[in-house]
C-alpha positions in Angstrom: 13.2 -5.0 -2.7 15.5 -2.0 -2.3 15.8 -2.1 1.5 12.6 -0.2 2.0 11.8 -2.3 5.0 15.2 -1.6 6.7 14.8 2.2 6.1 11.2 2.0 7.5 12.4 0.0 10.6 15.3 2.5 11.1 12.9 5.4 10.9 10.7 4.0 13.7 13.6 2.6 15.8 12.4 0.4 18.7 8.8 1.6 18.5 6.4 -1.3 19.6 2.7 -1.7 18.9 2.6 0.5 15.9 -0.1 0.4 13.2 0.6 -0.3 9.5 -1.7 -0.3 6.6 -0.2 -2.2 3.6 -2.1 -1.6 0.3 -0.9 -4.1 -2.3 0.7 -6.3 0.3 1.4 -9.3 -2.1 3.2 -11.7 0.3 3.6 -11.8 4.1 7.4 -12.4 4.0 8.8 -12.0 0.6 9.5 -8.4 -0.5 7.2 -7.1 2.2 7.7 -3.7 3.9 5.8 -4.5 7.1 7.2 -8.0 8.0 10.0 -6.6 10.2 7.5 -4.3 11.9 5.2 -7.4 12.5 8.2 -9.1 14.2 8.5 -6.0 16.4 4.9 -6.5 17.7 3.2 -4.1 15.2 -0.1 -5.1 13.8 -2.3 -3.7 11.0 -4.3 -4.1 7.8 -3.1 -5.9 4.7 -5.0 -5.5 1.4 -4.5 -7.2 -1.9 -6.6 -8.1 -5.0 -5.3 -11.7 -4.9 -7.2 -14.2 -2.9 -4.0 -16.4 -2.7 -2.1 -13.4 -1.1 -4.8 -12.9 1.5 -4.9 -16.7 2.2 -1.1 -16.5 2.9 -1.6 -13.5 5.2 -4.4 -15.2 7.1 -2.2 -18.2 7.6 1.1 -16.4 8.5 -0.3 -13.2 10.1 -3.6 -14.2 11.8 -3.4 -11.2 14.2 -3.6 -8.7 11.3 -6.8 -7.8 9.4 -6.4 -9.1 5.8 -8.8 -8.0 3.1 -9.2 -9.1 -0.5 -10.3 -6.0 -2.4 -9.0 -3.1 -4.5 -8.5 0.3 -3.0 -9.4 3.5 -4.9 -10.8 7.0 -4.4 -14.4 5.7 -4.2 -16.3 2.5 -3.4 -17.1 0.9 -6.8 -16.6 -2.3 -8.9 -13.4 -2.1 -10.9 -11.5 -4.4 -13.3 -8.3 -6.0 -12.2 -5.7 -7.0 -14.7 -3.2 -9.9 -14.1 -1.3 -12.7 -15.8 -1.3 -15.2 -13.0 -3.0 -15.6 -9.7 0.0 -14.6 -7.5 1.8 -11.7 -9.1 3.4 -8.5 -7.9 2.3 -6.9 -11.2 -1.5 -7.2 -10.9 -3.2 -3.8 -11.2 -6.5 -2.0 -11.7 -4.8 0.3 -14.2 -5.3 -1.1 -17.7 -2.6 1.2 -19.3 -0.1 0.1 -16.6 -0.9 -3.5 -17.4 -0.4 -3.0 -21.2 2.9 -1.1 -20.5 4.4 -3.7 -18.0 2.9 -7.1 -18.8 4.3 -9.4 -21.5 1.9 -11.8 -23.1 -1.8 -12.4 -22.4 -3.5 -10.1 -19.9 -6.4 -11.6 -18.0 -9.1 -9.5 -16.2 -11.9 -9.9 -13.7 -14.1 -7.5 -11.7 -13.5 -6.9 -8.1 -14.9 -4.6 -5.3 -12.9 -1.5 -4.6 -13.2 0.6 -1.4 -11.6 3.8 -0.1 -9.1 3.5 2.7 -11.5 5.6 4.7 -14.2 3.0 4.3 -11.9 0.1 5.2 -10.5 1.9 8.3 -13.9 3.2 9.5 -15.2 -0.4 9.4 -12.3 -1.9 11.3 -11.1 -2.0 14.9 -8.6 0.7 14.0 -11.2 3.3 13.2 -10.0 5.6 16.0 -6.2 5.0 15.5 -3.7 7.1 13.6 -1.6 5.2 11.1 2.1 4.9 11.8 3.1 3.5 8.4 1.0 3.6 5.2 2.6 1.4 2.5 1.2 1.6 -1.0 2.3 -0.5 -4.0 -0.6 -1.0 -6.4 1.1 -0.7 -9.8 -0.1 2.6 -11.1 -3.1 3.5 -9.0 -1.2 4.7 -5.9 -2.6 8.2 -6.3 -6.2 7.0 -6.2 -5.4 5.2 -2.9 -4.2 8.5 -1.4 -7.3 10.3 -2.6 -9.5 8.0 -0.6 -7.9 8.6 2.8 -8.9 11.2 5.4 -5.5 12.6 6.3 -6.9 14.9 9.0 -8.2 11.8 11.0 -5.6 9.1 10.2 -2.5 11.2 9.9 0.1 8.7 8.6 3.5 9.4 10.2 5.4 7.7 7.3 4.3 6.9 3.8 6.0 4.5 1.4 4.6 4.9 -2.1 5.7 4.1 -5.7 6.5 6.9 -8.1 7.7 5.9 -11.6 8.8 9.3 -12.9 12.5 10.0 -13.0 12.0 13.5 -11.5 9.6 12.6 -8.7 9.0 16.3 -8.0 7.0 16.5 -11.2 4.7 13.7 -10.2 1.2 14.3 -8.8 1.8 12.0 -5.8 4.8 14.1 -4.8 2.9 17.3 -5.1 -0.1 15.9 -3.3 2.0 14.7 -0.3 4.0 17.9 0.0 0.8 19.9 -0.1 -0.4 17.7 2.8 2.8 18.6 4.8 5.0 15.6 4.0 8.7 15.8 3.3 10.5 13.3 1.0 13.3 11.6 3.0 14.4 8.5 1.0 14.2 6.9 -2.5 14.8 3.4 -3.8 14.3 2.6 -7.5 10.5 3.1 -7.5 9.6 3.4 -3.8 9.9 6.7 -1.9 9.5 7.5 1.8 7.7 10.6 3.0 7.4 11.7 6.6 5.0 14.1 8.1 6.7 17.5 8.8 
């Protein structure tokens, strides 16, 4: 949306066969931060709470692992809030839904897993992550809490922070405490590289 994909591609240069994990993937082409990497022979895991999104990924990116579920800090059943079946603004954060949505808010229950659980039960369970991309409308921090950074060591993280002064946000503090350095900002998305 704000050239995140170009900045990510530039960061990795000509690297081939990288691994991405895209949480809140939405669409395989449109406003997608991993599509250019996919064209560069990367593969990975795409996760979204919309079945239609996952159907699109299964059709357009059959070499990736594509999962319909929520991602959080623990394995549990959660409520998802949305207005239409295919929307970038679906979320498991009710307060975020009330703040951002206009009109009727629909909800349903969905299974949520930690990133650790998803990775451990995939063919990538022994690989380090090159790019971790998170865009889950207000629950990005919970996604980070469910990842074993010692094992999976993401080299670059793209994550949304909605505070004007990002240094005051818990995501910024969490990542800098894990040894990450902030290197780029769009409107809401921010890139952090491992130091």
